[in-house]
C-alpha positions as CSV (number, residue, x, y, z in Angstrom):
1,M,34.9,99.1,75.9
2,K,34.6,97.7,72.1
3,V,32.8,94.4,71.3
4,A,36.5,93.2,69.9
5,D,37.8,93.9,73.4
6,T,35.6,91.4,75.1
7,C,35.7,87.5,75.3
8,K,32.9,85.0,75.4
9,L,33.2,83.1,78.5
10,S,31.4,79.6,78.4
11,G,31.8,76.1,79.7
12,I,29.9,73.3,81.5
13,V,29.3,72.6,85.3
14,R,29.7,69.3,87.1
15,D,29.5,68.1,90.5
16,D,31.8,66.0,92.5
17,T,30.3,62.9,90.8
18,G,31.0,64.1,87.3
19,A,27.2,64.7,86.7
20,T,26.2,67.9,84.9
21,V,24.4,70.4,86.8
22,P,21.4,72.1,85.2
23,D,19.5,75.2,86.1
24,L,22.4,76.7,88.2
25,T,22.7,80.3,88.5
26,L,26.5,81.5,88.2
27,W,27.8,84.8,89.4
28,L,31.1,86.5,87.7
29,L,33.0,88.9,90.0
30,R,36.2,90.7,89.8
31,A,39.2,89.0,91.3
32,D,41.2,92.3,91.6
33,R,39.0,93.2,94.5
34,S,39.3,90.1,96.3
35,R,40.8,86.6,95.4
36,R,39.0,85.1,98.3
37,L,37.3,82.0,97.2
38,H,34.2,81.7,99.7
39,V,31.7,84.2,98.2
40,E,29.2,85.7,100.6
41,F,25.6,86.4,99.6
42,F,25.9,90.3,99.8
43,E,28.6,90.1,97.2
44,G,25.8,89.7,94.7
45,D,25.7,93.4,94.5
46,E,29.1,93.4,93.2
47,R,28.7,90.7,90.3
48,V,29.4,92.0,86.9
49,G,28.0,88.9,84.9
50,E,25.5,86.2,85.6
51,A,24.5,83.2,83.7
52,K,22.2,80.0,84.2
53,T,23.2,76.6,83.0
54,D,20.9,74.8,80.5
55,T,19.6,71.3,80.8
56,Q,23.1,69.9,79.8
57,G,25.0,72.0,82.4
58,R,26.3,74.3,79.9
59,F,26.4,78.2,80.2
60,T,27.6,81.3,78.4
61,I,28.4,84.9,79.6
62,P,28.8,86.7,76.2
63,K,31.0,89.6,77.0
64,V,33.8,89.5,79.5
65,S,36.6,92.0,79.6
66,P,40.2,90.9,80.0
67,G,41.6,90.2,83.5
68,N,41.0,88.2,86.5
69,W,37.5,87.0,87.6
70,R,35.9,84.7,90.2
71,L,33.1,82.6,88.7
72,C,31.0,80.6,91.3
73,P,27.5,79.4,92.1
74,E,25.1,82.0,93.4
75,A,25.6,82.6,97.0
76,K,22.4,82.3,99.0
77,M,21.3,83.3,102.4
78,Y,19.7,80.7,104.6
79,R,17.4,81.1,107.7
80,D,19.5,80.5,110.9
81,G,19.2,76.7,111.8
82,A,17.1,76.0,108.7
83,P,17.7,72.7,106.6
84,I,19.9,73.5,103.5
85,P,18.5,71.8,100.2
86,A,20.6,68.7,99.4
87,D,21.3,70.1,95.9
88,A,22.5,73.5,97.4
89,A,25.9,74.3,95.7
90,A,28.9,75.8,97.9
91,P,29.6,79.4,96.8
92,I,33.1,78.6,96.2
93,A,34.7,80.3,93.3
94,T,37.1,79.3,90.5
95,L,39.5,81.8,89.4
96,V,39.5,82.5,85.5
97,E,42.0,84.5,83.7
98,I,40.9,86.2,80.4
99,P,44.0,87.2,78.4
100,T,43.9,90.4,76.2
101,G,42.8,89.5,72.7
102,E,41.2,86.1,73.5
103,G,37.8,85.8,71.8
104,E,36.5,82.9,73.6
105,H,37.4,81.1,76.9
106,Q,36.1,77.8,77.9
107,V,36.1,76.5,81.4
108,E,34.9,73.5,83.2
109,L,33.5,74.3,86.6
110,V,33.3,71.6,89.5
111,V,30.7,72.5,92.1
112,H,30.3,70.8,95.5
113,R,26.7,70.0,96.4
114,G,24.7,69.0,99.7
115,L,27.6,69.2,102.0
116,T,26.8,70.6,105.5
117,I,27.6,70.3,109.2
118,T,24.9,70.2,111.7
119,G,25.0,70.2,115.4
120,T,24.0,72.1,118.7
121,V,25.6,74.9,120.9
122,L,25.3,74.2,124.6
123,D,26.2,76.3,127.6
124,P,28.3,75.0,130.5
125,D,25.2,73.3,132.1
126,G,24.4,71.5,128.9
127,K,21.5,73.6,127.9
128,P,21.0,74.7,124.3
129,V,22.0,78.4,123.5
130,N,19.9,80.5,121.2
131,N,21.3,82.8,118.7
132,A,24.9,81.9,119.3
133,G,27.1,82.4,116.3
134,V,29.0,79.4,114.7
135,G,32.1,79.7,112.4
136,G,33.8,77.0,110.3
137,F,37.4,77.6,109.0
138,S,39.3,75.4,106.4
139,S,42.3,76.5,104.3
140,G,41.6,80.3,104.3
141,I,37.7,79.6,103.7
142,W,35.1,80.7,106.4
143,F,31.6,79.8,106.7
144,G,29.3,81.4,109.2
145,S,25.8,80.9,110.8
146,S,23.8,81.5,113.7
147,C,21.8,78.9,115.9
148,S,18.1,78.7,116.0
149,A,16.1,79.3,119.2
150,E,16.6,75.8,120.1
151,G,20.3,76.0,119.8
152,S,20.7,73.9,116.6
153,F,22.9,75.2,113.5
154,V,23.5,74.2,110.0
155,L,26.7,75.2,108.4
156,G,26.9,75.1,104.6
157,P,26.6,74.5,101.7
158,L,30.4,73.4,102.2
159,A,33.4,72.4,99.9
160,P,34.8,68.9,100.9
161,G,37.4,68.8,103.8
162,E,38.0,69.3,107.4
163,Y,36.7,72.5,109.3
164,R,37.7,74.0,112.6
165,L,34.4,74.9,114.3
166,D,33.9,77.5,117.1
167,A,30.8,79.1,118.7
168,D,30.6,82.6,120.1
169,P,28.1,83.5,122.7
170,S,26.5,86.8,120.9
171,Y,24.7,88.6,123.6
172,H,25.1,86.1,126.4
173,K,27.4,88.2,128.6
174,E,28.3,85.6,131.1
175,L,29.5,83.2,128.4
176,T,32.5,83.1,126.0
177,S,33.7,81.1,122.9
178,S,33.7,77.3,122.7
179,E,36.9,75.4,122.3
180,P,37.5,74.5,118.6
181,V,36.3,71.3,117.3
182,Q,37.5,69.5,114.1
183,A,34.9,68.1,111.8
184,E,34.5,66.9,108.3
185,A,31.9,68.4,105.8
186,G,29.0,66.2,106.1
187,A,29.4,65.5,109.9
188,R,26.0,65.5,111.9
189,D,25.3,66.1,115.5
190,V,28.6,68.2,116.4
191,V,28.3,69.7,119.8
192,L,30.0,72.9,120.6
193,H,30.1,73.9,124.4
194,L,30.3,77.6,125.2
195,R,32.4,78.4,128.3
196,S,31.9,80.4,131.3
197,G,33.5,83.8,130.6
198,G,35.5,86.3,132.5
199,G,36.1,89.9,132.3
200,L,39.0,92.5,132.7
201,A,38.4,96.1,134.0
202,G,40.6,98.8,135.1
203,R,42.2,102.2,134.0
204,V,44.7,103.5,131.7
205,V,46.8,106.2,133.2
206,D,49.9,108.6,132.5
207,A,52.7,107.0,134.0
208,A,54.1,110.3,135.1
209,T,51.1,112.0,136.5
210,G,48.7,109.3,137.3
211,E,45.9,110.9,135.5
212,G,43.5,108.8,133.4
213,V,43.7,108.8,129.6
214,A,41.7,107.8,126.6
215,A,43.5,105.0,124.7
216,K,43.1,102.2,122.3
217,I,43.7,99.0,124.0
218,A,44.8,95.5,122.4
219,V,44.1,92.6,124.6
220,S,45.8,89.4,123.5
221,Q,47.1,86.1,124.6
222,P,50.7,85.8,123.2
223,G,51.7,82.3,122.2
224,E,48.0,81.2,121.6
225,K,47.7,80.7,117.9
226,H,44.0,80.8,117.6
227,A,43.4,83.4,120.1
228,S,41.6,86.5,119.2
229,I,42.7,90.1,119.7
230,Y,40.3,92.4,121.3
231,C,40.4,96.1,120.8
232,P,38.4,98.1,123.5
233,S,38.9,101.6,124.2
234,S,39.3,103.5,127.4
235,K,37.1,106.5,128.3
236,A,38.4,109.9,128.8
237,D,39.0,109.1,132.4
238,G,41.0,106.0,131.4
239,A,38.4,103.5,132.6
240,F,37.9,100.2,130.5
241,E,35.9,97.0,130.9
242,L,35.9,94.0,128.6
243,G,33.9,90.9,129.0
244,Q,33.1,87.5,127.3
245,L,36.7,86.3,127.6
246,P,38.0,82.8,127.9
247,S,40.3,82.0,130.7
248,G,44.2,82.3,130.1
249,T,46.9,84.7,130.5
250,Y,46.8,88.1,128.9
251,A,48.6,90.9,127.8
252,L,47.1,94.6,127.6
253,A,48.8,97.0,125.4
254,A,47.7,100.7,125.2
255,V,48.4,103.4,122.6
256,T,47.1,106.9,122.8
257,A,46.5,109.5,119.9
258,D,49.2,111.6,121.0
259,G,51.9,108.9,121.0
260,R,52.0,107.3,124.4
261,A,52.2,103.5,124.9
262,G,52.1,101.2,127.7
263,L,52.1,97.3,128.5
264,L,50.7,95.1,131.2
265,R,51.7,91.3,130.9
266,G,50.8,88.3,132.8
267,V,47.3,89.0,133.7
268,A,45.7,85.7,134.6
269,L,42.0,85.2,134.1
270,A,40.0,82.3,135.5
271,A,36.6,81.3,134.3
272,G,33.7,83.2,135.9
273,S,36.3,85.3,138.0
274,P,36.6,88.8,136.7
275,V,39.8,90.7,137.2
276,K,39.3,94.3,138.3
277,D,41.3,97.5,139.2
278,L,44.0,96.9,136.6
279,V,46.3,99.7,135.9
280,L,47.8,100.3,132.4
281,N,50.6,102.8,132.5
282,V,51.4,104.8,129.4
283,S,54.5,106.9,128.6
284,A,56.2,108.2,125.6
285,G,55.9,106.1,122.6
286,A,56.0,106.5,118.9
287,K,53.8,107.1,116.1
288,L,53.5,105.1,112.7
289,R,51.6,106.1,109.5
290,V,51.1,103.2,107.3
291,R,50.1,103.3,103.5
292,Y,48.9,100.4,101.5
293,A,49.9,100.7,98.0
294,G,48.9,97.5,96.7
295,E,46.0,96.2,94.4
296,L,43.8,94.5,97.1
297,P,40.8,96.3,98.7
298,F,42.6,96.5,101.9
299,A,45.6,95.1,103.9
300,S,45.5,94.2,107.6
301,I,48.3,95.8,109.7
302,R,49.5,94.7,113.2
303,V,52.1,96.5,115.4
304,E,53.9,94.2,117.9
305,Q,56.9,94.1,120.3
306,D,58.2,91.0,121.8
307,G,55.2,89.0,120.4
308,V,52.6,91.3,122.0
309,C,50.2,93.3,119.8
310,F,50.0,96.9,120.5
311,D,47.7,98.1,117.5
312,T,45.9,96.7,114.8
313,D,43.5,97.8,111.9
314,G,42.9,97.5,108.2
315,V,44.1,100.1,105.7
316,E,42.3,100.4,102.3
317,K,44.0,100.4,98.9
318,G,45.7,103.7,98.4
319,A,44.9,105.0,101.8
320,S,47.0,105.6,104.8
321,K,46.3,105.3,108.7
322,G,48.0,106.1,112.0
323,F,49.1,103.5,114.3
324,G,50.6,103.7,117.9
325,A,53.8,101.8,118.9
326,P,56.0,101.6,121.9
327,A,59.6,102.9,121.7
328,G,62.2,100.2,120.9
329,A,62.3,97.3,118.6
330,V,59.0,96.6,116.9
331,R,57.6,94.4,114.0
332,V,55.0,95.8,111.6
333,I,53.2,93.0,109.9
334,C,51.1,93.5,106.7
335,S,48.7,90.7,106.0
336,L,47.1,90.5,102.4
337,G,44.0,88.6,103.0
338,G,43.3,88.0,99.3
339,N,46.4,85.9,98.8
340,G,47.5,84.9,102.4
341,K,50.8,86.7,101.9
342,K,52.4,88.4,105.0
343,I,55.0,91.3,104.8
344,V,57.1,92.0,107.9
345,R,59.2,95.0,108.7
346,E,61.3,95.2,111.6
347,L,62.5,98.8,113.0
348,T,63.6,100.4,116.1
349,L,61.6,103.6,117.2
350,A,62.7,106.3,119.5
351,A,60.6,107.7,122.1
352,G,58.5,110.7,120.5
353,A,59.5,109.4,116.9
354,A,57.0,109.4,113.9
355,Q,57.6,107.2,110.9
356,E,56.0,106.3,107.6
357,L,55.8,102.8,106.1
358,V,54.5,101.9,102.8
359,F,53.6,98.5,101.8
360,H,53.2,97.0,98.3
361,D,51.9,93.6,97.1
362,E,55.5,92.7,95.8
363,D,57.5,93.6,98.8
């Protein structure tokens, strides 16, 4: 690229109080790969520019090509449960668009410093849980951390706002995730209670022969907005087992590589009481091949029928992937994580049918 085809990106960095921020390292990352504003420390390998603010909070990146960019404070990794410095800046990016032919582009970057949420993760008996994972969600932004050996956690540095916090038990197999808790950035002594977990076990079998079959299983709680979808696989003899599940009513959907599908609804699971000997029958279903022809790095695809997920996975940019589906009316949902957009296709599939779908960002 010629020098004349590049732009000088410069500006000033201030914090929430309006004070300039000196000696702050900034990263420049491409926004065409992801427009996600929260930047993780490992994305430092993908930065294409870097600058440090001077004593007046000013910075310059001399050569930036036209396009869309993410400009953010350096994302750092902090030891689990360790204090985060009071002047630490949240790695939240500002989107910067450089038009073709522009020689210099000025920005004012506002950063958030010193905001964290601290707390403890406890088991059902009120004892601290070591190495549990903690996540905080707010307006499409996610922050994660792990507990110290004493069960304490520090989440941050954060942007201002309210976060939905939850904890997962990691390797503590007898436990399951906590109920979500709402907390403002800056909150202290938040307590997250892990719950007693339950498990599901059984076999996937062919409806006609009763023989066990290998299948991909989607375990979900239809109607529960924040419930996770678990995707275990059955063994060659059809056996499957899944633990660390919260109590509730589950649907189990199975799809096989050769196009069979089946559904088991209304499986009630109580805390600490595993449900065994489930039988999930599969019969002739359909096959879908989904291609993502957009510009983001990948799209998330979910195939569902009557509100129950049958198959889900990600498809990389320019690639295609096979999905299982039941016969009948289905919905195929394409989620573009970079911009929050969802594209829905509704179609009716005949048993034994195979169909290809292509999703574009502008659909």
